[in-house]
TIGU-154684 format. One line per 2 residues: their letters; for each residue x, y, z of N, C-alpha, C. Coordinates in steps of 0.1 Angstrom, whole numbers, always signed. Each point is the difference from the previous one (the first is absolute). Example, Ala and Ser with C-alpha at 12.3 -4.5 7.8 and 13.67 -1.06 7.14 Angstrom:
# residues 2
as) +132 -57 +78 -9 +12 +0 +9 +12 +0 | -4 +11 -7 +9 +11 +0 -8 +11 +8
# end
This chain:
# residues 349
ma) +302 -81 +499 -17 -3 +0 +0 -7 -11 | -2 -10 -7 -1 -5 -10 -9 +5 -10
av) +0 +0 -15 -9 +3 -6 -11 -9 +1 | -11 +8 -5 -12 -11 +0 -2 -5 -15
rl) -4 -15 -1 +4 -8 -9 -15 +1 -3 | -2 -5 -15 -10 +1 -9 -8 -17 +9
qd) +11 -7 +3 -10 -17 +9 -4 +9 +12 | +6 +7 +8 -5 +5 +12 -14 +5 -4
va) -5 +11 -11 -11 +5 -3 -11 -13 -5 | +3 -8 -9 -7 -14 +0 -3 -5 +14
tr) +7 -1 +6 -6 -6 +13 -7 +5 +11 | +2 +14 +0 -11 +9 +8 -10 -1 -9
ag) -4 -1 -17 -11 +1 -4 -6 -15 -2 | +9 -8 +4 -7 -15 -2 -6 -4 -16
vs) +15 +6 -7 +0 -6 -13 +15 -5 -3 | +0 -2 -15 +11 -4 -3 +8 +5 -2
qa) +13 +1 -2 +10 +13 -5 +1 +5 -15 | -6 -11 -9 -3 +4 -15 -12 +8 +1
ta) -8 -4 +9 -16 +14 +0 +9 +8 +5 | -1 +6 +11 +5 +13 +5 +11 +7 -11
sr) +7 -10 -5 +7 +6 -13 -8 +4 -11 | -9 -2 -3 -10 +3 -11 -8 +11 +8
vl) -3 +3 +10 -4 +10 +5 +9 +15 +2 | +12 -5 +4 +7 +11 +2 +11 +8 -8
ng) +0 -12 -9 +8 +4 -12 -5 +6 -16 | -15 -2 +2 -7 +6 -8 -4 -8 -15
sa) +1 -14 +2 -2 -10 -5 -16 -1 -8 | -3 -3 -14 -14 +2 -6 -7 -12 +9
rv) +6 -6 +1 -7 -16 +9 -1 +6 +13 | -11 +9 +6 -1 +3 +13 -13 -9 +8
pg) +4 -2 +9 -12 -11 +9 -13 +11 +3 | -11 -11 +2 -9 +11 +6 +0 +14 +7
eg) -6 +4 +3 +1 +12 +9 +3 +1 +16 | -10 -10 +4 +2 -9 +16 +14 -2 +6
va) +6 -5 -16 +13 -7 +4 +13 +6 -1 | -4 +14 -10 +12 +10 -1 -1 +12 +8
dr) -13 -1 +7 +1 +9 +12 +9 -1 +10 | -5 -15 -4 +9 -7 +18 +19 +2 -4
vr) +4 -2 -12 +11 +0 -1 +7 +16 +2 | -8 +6 -7 +1 +19 +4 +2 +5 +13
aa) -14 -6 +7 +3 +3 +15 +12 -3 +6 | +2 -17 -6 +11 -6 +11 +17 +4 -3
aa) +2 +10 -13 +9 +6 -4 +0 +13 +9 | -11 +10 +0 +2 +12 +3 +2 -3 +14
el) -6 -9 +9 +5 -9 +14 +13 +4 +2 | +7 -9 -8 +13 -4 +6 +9 +11 -10
gy) -6 +8 -6 +15 +9 -6 +5 -10 -10 | -5 -2 -13 +6 -10 -9 +3 +11 -12
va) +10 +1 -7 +3 +4 -12 +1 -6 -10 | -11 +1 -8 +1 -6 -9 +13 +3 -11
na) +6 -13 -7 +15 -1 -7 -4 +3 -13 | +6 +12 -5 -1 +9 -13 -1 -7 -13
qa) +15 -10 +4 -1 -11 -16 -9 -11 +1 | -7 -3 +11 -11 -12 +4 -15 +9 -9
qa) +2 +11 +4 -12 +7 -11 -1 +0 -8 | +14 +6 -6 -1 -1 -19 +4 -11 -2
la) +2 -9 +4 -3 -17 -7 -12 -2 -2 | -3 +3 +12 -18 -3 -1 -5 +9 -11
ra) -2 +10 +0 -8 +11 -10 +7 -3 -12 | +13 +3 -2 +7 -3 -11 +2 +9 -5
st) +1 +11 +11 +4 +14 -2 +5 +8 +15 | +10 +6 -4 +9 +7 +13 -10 +18 +5
gl) -4 +3 -11 -10 +8 +3 +11 +14 +0 | +12 -3 -2 +12 +10 -1 +0 +7 -16
ig) +7 +13 -1 +3 +3 -13 +13 +8 +3 | +9 -2 -7 +16 +5 -2 -2 +13 -8
lv) +7 +12 +6 +2 +10 -5 +13 +7 -4 | +5 +3 -6 +15 +3 -2 -4 +14 -2
vh) +6 +10 +3 +5 +15 -7 +13 +4 +2 | +2 +8 -8 +14 +6 +2 +5 +8 +14
di) -12 +11 +6 +7 +7 +4 -15 +6 +11 | -3 -6 +9 -10 -3 +5 +0 +16 +7
ad) +5 +11 +0 +3 +14 +8 -6 +7 -13 | +0 -6 -14 -6 +10 -11 -8 +2 +1
py) -6 +10 -1 -17 +2 +0 -8 -8 -12 | +8 -3 -9 -2 -5 -13 -9 -17 -1
fs) +11 -4 +12 +0 -16 +3 -10 -1 +10 | +4 +12 +14 -13 -3 +11 -13 +2 -3
si) -4 +9 -15 -14 -2 -2 -4 -12 -7 | +11 -8 -6 -7 -12 -6 -1 -9 +12
vq) +12 +0 +9 -4 -11 +12 -13 +2 +7 | -6 +13 +1 -10 +1 +7 -14 -3 -8
gv) +4 -3 -17 -10 -3 -4 -2 -16 -4 | +14 -3 +1 -1 -15 +2 -1 -8 +15
qa) +2 +7 +11 -5 -1 +12 -15 -2 +2 | -9 +15 -9 -15 -4 +3 -2 -7 -8
aa) +3 -6 -10 -12 -10 -9 +5 -11 +3 | +11 -6 +9 +5 -13 +8 -9 +1 +11
rs) -5 +11 +8 -4 -2 +10 -14 -3 +2 | -7 +3 -12 -12 -3 -3 -3 -11 -7
ag) +10 -8 -7 +0 -15 -3 +2 -10 +8 | +5 +6 +15 +6 -8 +10 +11 -7 -2
kl) +10 +11 -7 +11 -7 +3 +10 +13 +4 | +12 -8 +4 +10 +6 +4 +12 +1 -8
vl) +9 +14 +3 +9 +7 -8 +14 -5 +5 | +11 -3 -5 +12 -1 +6 +4 +11 -11
ls) +12 +5 +10 +2 +14 -10 +18 -1 +1 | +7 +0 -12 +12 +5 +0 +3 +14 -8
st) +14 +9 +5 +0 +12 -6 +16 -4 -6 | +6 +1 -12 +12 -6 -5 +9 +13 -1
qr) -3 +8 +0 +10 +13 -3 +4 +1 -16 | -5 -6 -8 +1 -4 -12 +15 -10 -2
df) +0 -10 +6 +10 -11 +3 -6 -12 -6 | +1 -4 -10 -5 -12 -3 +3 -14 +1
di) +10 +0 +10 +4 -9 +5 -8 -2 +12 | -5 +10 +8 -12 +2 +11 -12 -5 -7
er) -6 +3 -9 -9 -3 -9 -1 -18 -1 | +12 -3 -8 -3 -15 -3 +0 -9 +14
es) +7 +10 +12 +2 -9 +13 -15 +3 +8 | -3 +9 -4 -17 -2 +7 -12 -3 -7
vs) +2 -2 -17 -9 -7 -8 +3 -14 +11 | +11 -4 -3 +2 -17 +6 -5 -3 +15
tf) -2 +13 +9 -4 -3 +13 -11 -1 -2 | -6 +8 -11 -17 +2 +1 -9 -17 -5
is) +10 -6 -9 -1 -12 -8 +1 -9 +11 | +8 +0 +12 +1 -8 +7 -8 +0 +13
hr) -9 +6 -3 -10 +4 +14 -12 -4 -8 | -1 -4 -14 -12 -1 -6 -7 +10 -2
ad) +1 +12 -3 -4 +11 -3 -16 +0 -12 | -6 +1 +4 -12 -1 -12 +5 +9 -13
ai) +3 +11 -1 +9 +8 -13 +7 +5 +7 | +9 +8 -12 +14 +9 +8 -1 +12 -15
il) -5 +10 +8 +0 +11 -9 +16 +7 +2 | +0 +10 -11 +17 +4 -4 -4 +14 -2
ag) +3 +6 +8 -7 +21 -4 +13 +5 -3 | +5 +2 -10 +6 +10 -6 +11 -5 -14
sr) +8 +12 -3 +4 -4 -13 +8 -10 -3 | +2 -5 -13 +8 -17 -1 +13 +9 -3
qs) +12 -11 +2 +9 +3 -7 +8 -7 -14 | +11 -5 +1 +1 -6 -16 -3 -16 +2
gd) -5 -4 -9 -5 -12 -6 +8 -12 +6 | +12 +0 +2 +8 -12 +8 -5 +0 +16
ld) -5 +10 +4 -2 +2 +14 -15 -5 +0 | -6 +2 -7 -17 -4 -3 +3 -11 -4
rd) +11 -7 -7 +1 -20 +0 +1 -8 +10 | +9 +5 +4 +2 -7 +17 -11 +5 +4
le) -4 +9 +3 -16 -2 +8 -8 -11 -8 | -5 +0 -8 -8 -9 -5 +8 -12 +2
kd) +15 -10 +1 -1 -9 +2 -4 -2 +12 | +4 +6 +13 -2 +3 +14 -18 -5 +0
ca) -8 +2 -8 -13 +1 +0 -7 -8 -6 | +8 -8 -8 -6 -14 -6 -9 -7 +6
ry) +3 -9 +11 -5 -7 +6 -9 +5 +7 | +0 +9 +6 -13 +11 +9 -7 +2 -7
ld) -5 +5 -17 -9 +2 -7 -4 -11 -8 | +8 -14 +2 -9 -13 -1 -7 -7 +7
nn) +2 +6 +14 -4 -4 +12 -15 +9 +0 | -5 +9 -8 -14 +10 +1 +7 +13 +5
gk) +14 +2 +3 +0 +14 +2 -2 +10 -11 | -1 +14 +5 -2 +9 -4 +10 +13 -2
vv) +4 +8 -9 +8 +8 -1 -7 +12 -7 | -1 +13 +2 -2 +12 +0 +8 +12 -1
vv) +3 +6 -9 +8 +10 -2 -6 +14 -2 | +6 +9 +12 -4 +16 -4 +10 +3 -8
gq) -3 +4 -8 +11 +7 -12 +6 -11 -10 | +8 -1 -11 +3 -4 -9 -2 -16 +0
pl) -9 -6 -11 -5 -11 +5 +17 -11 +1 | -3 -15 +8 +11 -7 -2 -10 -13 -11
pf) +7 -10 -5 -3 -8 -8 -13 -12 +4 | +3 -3 +14 -6 -7 +7 -10 +5 +13
ga) +0 +12 -5 -16 +1 +11 -9 +15 -7 | -12 +2 +10 -7 +9 -5 +8 +16 -1
av) -7 +11 -4 +6 +14 +7 -8 +9 -5 | +3 +11 +14 -6 +12 +0 +7 +11 -2
ep) +0 +8 -15 +9 +8 -8 -4 +16 +2 | +10 +4 +4 -4 +14 +0 +4 +9 -13
en) -10 +6 -7 +4 +3 -12 +12 +11 -6 | +12 -2 +8 +12 +11 +5 +2 +5 -16
ha) +3 +0 -7 +3 +2 -11 -10 +8 -5 | -13 -4 -3 -9 +9 -8 -4 +13 +12
as) -1 -5 +14 -1 +10 +8 +7 +12 +1 | +12 -4 -1 +11 +12 -3 +1 +5 -12
aq) -9 -3 -12 +1 +10 -10 -10 +7 +0 | -10 -9 +7 -15 +11 +2 +8 +14 +8
la) +5 -2 +10 +5 +9 +7 +10 +13 -3 | +10 -8 -15 +8 +11 -5 -10 +9 -11
ya) -9 -8 -4 -12 +5 -7 -9 +17 +6 | +2 -4 +15 -11 +7 +7 +12 +12 +1
ll) +11 -2 +5 +9 +11 +4 +3 +3 -15 | +1 -2 -8 -2 +10 -9 -6 +3 -5
eq) -16 +1 +2 -9 +10 -3 +1 +11 +11 | +5 -3 +10 +0 +9 +10 +7 +13 -2
gh) +9 -2 -11 +13 +5 -7 +14 +0 +2 | -1 -9 +9 +16 -4 +2 +10 -6 -12
rd) +10 +2 -6 +6 -4 -11 +14 -3 +4 | +6 +6 +13 +13 -7 +5 -1 -12 +12
fa) +4 -9 -6 +1 -11 +15 +12 -5 +2 | -2 -7 +9 +12 -12 +6 -6 -10 +8
vi) +6 -11 +1 -5 -14 +5 +12 -2 +8 | -4 -3 +11 +4 -10 +12 -4 -14 -1
gg) +6 -11 -4 +0 -12 -2 -2 -10 +8 | +2 -11 +3 +2 -8 +8 +13 -12 -5
pg) +1 -9 +3 +12 -9 -6 -6 -3 -12 | +14 -4 -7 -4 -10 -12 -6 -14 -1
ni) +2 -6 +13 -3 -13 +2 -16 +0 +5 | -5 +8 +4 -15 +1 +5 -9 +3 -13
rt) -7 -11 -1 -9 +4 -13 -11 +11 +0 | -8 +3 +15 -7 +10 +3 +8 +12 -6
av) +8 +3 +8 +5 +15 -2 +5 -2 -13 | +6 -7 -9 +2 +0 -13 -13 -1 -8
dr) -9 -3 +0 -11 -2 -6 -3 +18 +0 | -4 +5 +11 -6 +16 +5 +10 +8 -9
rn) +10 -2 +3 +8 +8 -8 +1 -1 -15 | -2 -11 -6 +1 -4 -12 -15 +11 -6
gf) -12 -3 +7 -9 +2 -4 -2 +17 -1 | +6 +5 +13 -1 +17 +1 +13 +4 -17
ve) +7 -6 +3 +14 +10 -12 -7 -6 -14 | -6 -12 -5 -8 -3 -8 -11 +9 -8
al) -9 +4 +10 -10 +11 +0 +4 +13 -4 | +11 +1 +8 +6 +13 -5 +4 +3 -13
at) +8 -8 -5 +10 +0 -8 -13 -3 -16 | -14 -3 +3 -9 +4 -11 -1 +12 +0
qg) -2 +8 +9 +0 +16 -6 +11 +6 +1 | +11 -9 -3 +10 +7 -5 +10 +7 +16
vt) -2 -5 +7 +3 +5 +17 +10 -14 +3 | +15 +4 +6 +11 -5 +2 +5 +3 +12
pl) -2 -7 +13 +3 +5 +15 +18 +4 -4 | -1 +13 +11 +13 +6 -1 +10 -8 +6
ve) -4 -8 +9 +8 -10 +6 -5 -9 +10 | +6 -10 +0 -6 -14 +8 +7 -4 +8
ia) -2 +0 +18 +11 -7 +5 -11 -11 +7 | +10 -12 +7 -2 -11 +5 +1 -4 +13
gd) -9 -2 +7 +4 -7 +15 -6 -7 +6 | +0 -6 +12 -8 -12 +8 -13 -1 +0
fs) -8 -3 +0 -13 -3 -1 -3 +4 +12 | +0 +16 +9 -3 -3 +11 +1 +17 +1
rd) -2 +4 +15 -3 +14 -2 +14 +6 +3 | +13 -10 +3 +11 +6 +1 +8 +1 -10
gg) -5 -10 -14 +3 -1 -10 -5 +14 -8 | -12 +6 +1 -5 +9 -5 +5 +12 +9
fs) +8 +1 +9 +8 +15 +8 +10 -1 -6 | +9 -12 -4 +14 -3 -2 -1 +7 -19
aa) -10 -4 -6 +0 +1 -16 -8 +15 -3 | -8 +6 +10 -4 +15 +3 +12 +8 -1
rr) +8 -7 +11 +12 +14 -2 +7 +0 -8 | +5 -12 -4 +7 +0 -19 -7 +7 -12
la) -10 +0 +4 -9 +3 -13 +0 +17 +1 | -4 +1 +11 +2 +18 +6 +15 +2 -9
aa) +9 -3 +3 +17 +6 -3 -1 -7 -17 | -5 -5 +0 +0 -4 -17 -5 +13 -9
le) -12 +2 +7 -6 +12 -10 -4 +13 +6 | +12 +2 +12 +7 +10 +5 -13 +11 +8
lr) -9 -8 +7 -9 +6 +6 +0 +7 +9 | -6 +14 -1 +5 +8 +13 -14 +8 +8
pg) -2 +1 +10 -11 +5 +8 -6 +16 -9 | -12 +1 -4 -1 +15 -5 +4 +4 -16
ra) -1 -9 -3 +6 +5 -12 -7 +8 -13 | -7 +9 +5 -10 +6 -11 +5 +0 -13
gd) -11 -6 -8 +3 +0 -16 +5 -10 -4 | +6 -9 +6 +10 -16 -3 -18 -3 -4
it) +4 -17 -3 -8 -9 -1 -1 -8 +8 | -12 -7 +7 -3 -13 +11 -1 -9 -5
pc) +8 -6 +5 -1 -18 -9 -8 -6 +5 | -7 -5 -2 -11 -11 +6 +6 -12 -1
vf) +3 -6 +18 +8 -11 -5 -13 -17 +1 | +4 -8 -4 -16 -12 +5 +14 -9 +5
av) +1 -5 +13 +2 -7 +7 -10 -16 -3 | +8 -12 -1 -9 -11 -4 -7 -5 +15
sd) +2 +8 +13 -10 -7 +10 -4 +12 +10 | -11 +0 +8 -2 +10 +5 +13 +0 +10
vm) +3 -10 +7 +10 -2 +14 +16 +9 -7 | +5 -2 -10 +10 +6 -8 -5 +16 -5
ai) -16 +4 -1 +2 +16 -5 -3 +5 +17 | +0 -4 +8 +1 +4 +13 +15 +0 +7
ga) +4 -8 -4 +15 +0 +2 +3 +14 -10 | +0 +2 -11 +7 +7 -7 -6 +15 +3
ia) -12 +1 +10 -6 +13 +5 +7 +5 +7 | +3 -14 +9 +11 +8 +15 +15 +3 -6
aw) +3 -5 -9 +14 +4 -5 +0 +13 -6 | -11 +3 -5 -2 +16 -8 +0 +6 +10
ra) -7 +0 +13 -4 +12 +9 +10 -1 +7 | +11 -9 +1 +12 -2 +9 +9 +12 -5
lg) +1 +0 -16 +5 +12 -10 -6 +13 -2 | -9 -1 +7 -9 +15 -3 -8 +2 -11
lt) -3 -15 -6 -8 +4 -10 -16 -5 +7 | -7 +10 -9 -16 -5 +4 -9 -6 -13
vp) -5 -9 +4 -12 -4 -7 -14 +4 +0 | -8 +5 -10 +8 -4 -11 +2 +14 -6
dd) +6 +12 +4 +7 +12 -3 +14 -1 -12 | +12 -11 +8 +7 -2 -8 +2 -9 -7
vc) -8 -14 +5 +1 -10 -8 -14 -8 +6 | -5 -4 -13 -15 -10 +0 +8 -11 +1
va) -11 -9 +7 -2 -11 +2 -11 -10 -1 | +1 -12 -2 -11 -9 +2 +6 -16 -1
gf) -6 -6 +8 +3 -15 +2 -8 -12 -6 | -5 -11 +3 -5 -12 -1 -6 -5 +13
dd) -13 -7 +3 -6 -9 +8 -11 +9 +8 | -2 +9 +3 -4 +10 +7 -4 -10 +17
ip) +16 -6 +3 -1 -1 +16 -9 +10 +7 | -5 -10 +14 -9 +8 +6 +7 +6 +10
tl) +12 +7 +1 +7 +9 +11 +4 +11 -10 | -4 -1 -13 -6 +15 -5 -10 +10 +4
rd) -8 -7 +9 -9 +8 +0 +4 +12 +14 | +11 -1 +7 +7 +7 +2 +11 +10 -2
hv) +2 -2 -13 +12 +6 -8 -4 +14 -4 | +10 +9 +4 +1 +15 -7 +10 +5 -8
ps) +0 -1 -12 -14 +7 -8 -4 -17 -4 | -13 +0 -2 -3 -14 -5 +4 -4 -16
ls) +4 -15 +4 +9 -1 -18 -9 -6 -6 | +0 +3 -12 -5 -4 -11 +6 -18 -2
tv) -9 -3 -4 -2 -17 -3 -4 -9 -10 | +2 -16 +2 -5 -6 -7 -7 -9 +14
al) -12 +0 -3 -10 -6 +13 +1 -15 -4 | +4 -11 +13 -6 -12 -5 -6 -5 +12
sl) -14 -13 -4 -8 +2 +11 +12 -14 +9 | +6 +3 +6 +9 -7 +7 -8 -13 +8
vd) -10 +7 +11 -4 -12 +9 -9 -6 -8 | -7 +5 -12 -5 -11 -11 +6 -10 -3
ig) +14 +4 -7 +8 -8 -4 +4 -13 +7 | +2 +3 +18 +3 -11 +7 -15 -11 +0
er) -11 +10 +1 -14 -8 +2 +2 -13 -16 | -1 +5 -11 +1 -5 -13 +8 -12 +3
av) +13 +4 +4 +14 -11 +1 -5 -13 +9 | -6 +1 +10 -8 -14 +7 -11 -2 -5
al) -8 +4 -8 -12 -5 -6 +8 -8 -10 | +10 +4 -11 +5 -9 -9 +4 -9 +7
al) +7 -4 +13 +9 -8 +6 -11 -15 +9 | -14 +9 -1 -6 -12 +6 -10 -2 -11
dd) -2 +5 -7 -4 -8 -14 +0 -11 -7 | -4 -14 +4 +0 -9 -4 -5 -3 -14
sa) -5 +8 -11 -1 -2 -13 +14 -2 -7 | -5 -8 -11 +14 -5 -7 +8 +8 -6
ta) -9 +8 -5 +9 +15 -6 +5 +11 +11 | -3 +0 +11 +3 +8 +12 +18 +0 -2
ah) +8 -3 -2 +16 -4 +6 +5 +10 -15 | -10 -2 -8 +8 +5 -12 -9 +14 -3
ih) -5 +7 +4 -4 +13 +0 +7 +12 +4 | +0 +6 -11 +12 +14 +0 -12 +14 +1
ef) -5 +4 +11 -5 +10 +1 +9 +13 -4 | -9 +15 -5 +11 +11 +1 -12 +9 +7
vp) +10 +6 +8 -8 +16 +9 +6 +5 -6 | -9 +15 -2 +2 +10 -7 +4 +11 +11
gr) +8 +7 -4 +4 +14 +10 -11 +11 +2 | +1 +8 +4 -9 +16 -2 +10 +9 -1
vi) +1 +9 -5 +10 +11 -4 -7 +15 +13 | +6 +2 +9 -5 +11 +11 +12 +9 -2
lr) -8 +13 -3 +11 +13 +1 -4 +9 +8 | +10 +1 +12 +1 +10 +8 +9 +10 +0
ds) +6 +5 +15 +7 +16 -1 +14 -3 -3 | +2 -13 +0 +21 +1 -4 +1 +3 -13
si) -14 -8 -13 +3 +8 -12 -5 +10 -4 | -5 +8 +5 -2 +15 -1 +10 +5 -11
lr) -3 +8 -12 +12 +3 -2 +0 +19 -2 | +11 +2 +6 -4 +17 +6 +11 +8 -12
rv) +7 -7 -4 +10 +5 -6 -1 -6 -15 | +2 +6 -10 -1 -4 -14 +16 +1 -7
rp) +1 -9 -9 +15 +4 -8 +3 +17 -3 | +8 +2 +1 -2 +13 -8 +6 +1 -14
a) -10 +10 -3 +4 -1 -18 +12 -3 -5
# end
């Protein structure tokens, strides 16, 4: 059966095709209510499906927001997605989602696809990498931006878009000071890849804060910015510090993992080695992801309002003011100390 055409609707309603198009495609030039009602009734009777591209041309908007995240399975990103979708729905927009697994070729392909679909705005959620990659992305987006497209980054800013940036460096420093106040003096760090700026900022904020108090980490181990990366790094860290279960009288190191998912992986690795948190090793993470509610022991961390971050990114993406494209907002973190960092053994005298 042939698809119902716009001309079929116009004939049924007794109007011109142009009039039917103005009614069904959302043009500002809508005819009187009686005519509009006839057109809509004819479309319903015939089962006409509107052409989204025609609607976009009529409205000068597709109603689409493109969203790129590194890993949708990561609770950090899924929480941001939740905020983006909620805010987009309230604004009458639809979200197109791409998960890149930190492959920046996929990121560029996704952005190009969103541009070809004439998305009203594009949100890039996740840490940036090298300047060269961002410069290539800027070239891809140049014509899109010239045609009133919007780009918003959740993370470190780009030179051609707005940004909502968590205060990773400052919040990690606050966590270090809080752990020092708990009595910790022996620290280790599970960091992420050196080309992931979020991981670097969090590591630097923590280590630099310790240095102001004359404290240097016993060891630093880097891993992938993931649960499995934390698991692998934690096993290497345990070997480097010669951690053994129940070594009464020995120090209990406090390990800062630069994300909660890495911290969860680390705890799993130590559990497999017979080590107990916080008796044998203490740990703190960063993000306060929703899954921590069910985790035992409860994890000390830095809380970010991830859903709010997603909502704020949409607000910037849909802001038509002249300055919106260059706004750089900072999101503070809040230190939360829980069971995983309780110090039960102190350094021997």
